[in-house]
C-alpha positions as CSV (number, residue, x, y, z in Angstrom):
1,M,-1.6,67.4,25.7
2,A,-2.0,63.9,27.0
3,K,-0.6,61.0,24.9
4,V,-2.8,57.9,24.6
5,E,-1.5,54.9,22.6
6,F,-4.0,52.2,21.4
7,F,-2.5,48.7,20.6
8,T,-4.3,46.0,18.6
9,A,-3.5,42.7,16.9
10,E,-3.0,42.4,13.1
11,P,-5.4,41.2,11.9
12,P,-7.5,42.7,14.7
13,C,-9.8,40.5,16.9
14,A,-13.3,41.6,17.7
15,G,-12.1,43.4,20.8
16,C,-9.3,45.2,18.9
17,V,-11.9,46.4,16.3
18,E,-13.9,47.9,19.1
19,L,-10.8,49.5,20.5
20,L,-10.1,51.1,17.2
21,R,-13.6,52.5,17.1
22,T,-13.1,53.9,20.6
23,A,-9.7,55.4,19.6
24,G,-11.5,57.2,16.7
25,D,-14.2,58.5,19.1
26,V,-11.6,59.8,21.5
27,A,-9.7,61.5,18.7
28,E,-12.9,63.0,17.4
29,K,-14.2,64.2,20.7
30,Y,-11.0,65.3,22.4
31,G,-8.6,65.8,19.4
32,E,-7.1,69.1,20.6
33,R,-6.5,67.8,24.1
34,I,-5.3,64.2,23.5
35,Q,-2.7,62.9,21.1
36,V,-4.1,59.6,19.9
37,I,-1.8,57.0,18.4
38,K,-3.1,53.7,16.9
39,L,-0.6,50.8,16.7
40,M,-1.4,47.6,15.0
41,G,0.5,44.3,15.2
42,P,4.0,43.8,16.7
43,C,5.9,47.0,17.2
44,E,8.8,48.4,19.2
45,E,6.4,50.3,21.6
46,F,4.6,47.0,22.5
47,N,7.9,45.7,23.9
48,K,9.0,49.0,25.3
49,Y,6.0,49.0,27.6
50,G,6.2,45.2,28.4
51,L,2.7,44.6,27.1
52,T,1.6,41.0,27.1
53,L,-2.0,41.2,25.8
54,V,-4.1,43.1,23.2
55,P,-6.1,45.1,23.1
56,A,-4.2,47.5,25.2
57,V,-4.1,51.2,26.0
58,V,-1.1,53.1,27.3
59,F,-1.4,56.6,28.8
60,E,1.6,59.0,29.0
61,E,4.4,56.7,28.3
62,G,3.2,53.9,30.6
63,R,2.0,55.8,33.6
64,I,-1.2,53.9,33.3
65,M,-1.6,50.7,31.2
66,L,-4.8,48.8,30.4
67,M,-4.3,45.3,28.9
68,G,-6.6,42.6,27.7
69,A,-9.7,44.8,27.9
70,C,-11.7,47.1,25.7
71,P,-12.1,50.2,27.8
72,D,-15.1,52.4,27.3
73,M,-15.0,56.2,27.1
74,D,-15.7,56.6,30.8
75,T,-12.7,54.4,31.6
76,I,-10.4,56.4,29.3
77,I,-11.6,59.7,30.9
78,A,-11.1,58.2,34.4
79,S,-7.5,57.2,33.4
80,L,-6.8,60.7,32.2
81,K,-8.1,62.2,35.4
82,E,-6.0,59.8,37.4
83,L,-2.9,61.1,35.5
84,G,-3.7,64.6,36.7
85,S,-3.1,66.1,33.3
86,N,-3.9,69.9,33.3
87,E,-7.0,69.5,31.1
88,W,-8.3,66.6,33.3
89,R,-7.1,67.6,36.7
90,Q,-9.2,66.7,39.7
91,R,-6.2,65.8,41.8
92,S,-2.6,65.4,40.9
93,R,-0.8,62.0,41.2
94,S,2.9,61.4,40.7
95,S,2.9,57.7,41.1
96,H,2.7,55.1,38.3
97,R,-0.3,52.8,38.3
98,S,-1.3,49.8,36.1
99,L,-5.0,48.8,36.2
100,P,-5.7,45.1,36.0
101,A,-8.1,44.1,33.2
102,Q,-10.9,43.6,35.8
103,E,-10.8,47.3,36.5
104,A,-10.6,48.5,32.9
105,G,-14.1,47.8,31.6
106,L,-15.3,45.4,29.0
107,F,-13.5,42.2,28.3
108,C,-12.7,40.8,24.9
109,A,-13.7,37.3,23.8
């Protein structure tokens, strides 16, 4: 099971609200295959991953991190495939990779 953590501000900005909706959609559609964790406001995990912007999404303990962007479902699925998780496998990758916000999808205002 893949672990995906969604980070938002408290109170959430417009982009963070959209990210929370996306997190709900991911949990609803792929609940048995993905562990979805929603984290709002400052938290230990935010510092653990060295995040500097919200909204942010972290896959598998930081193997892929998207910051400052509101990724759509296609971007989330592409990130899961990049991880090479059994359920999402197209090809296996062992290296860590961070995607800049420009590659991650929609930007927040």
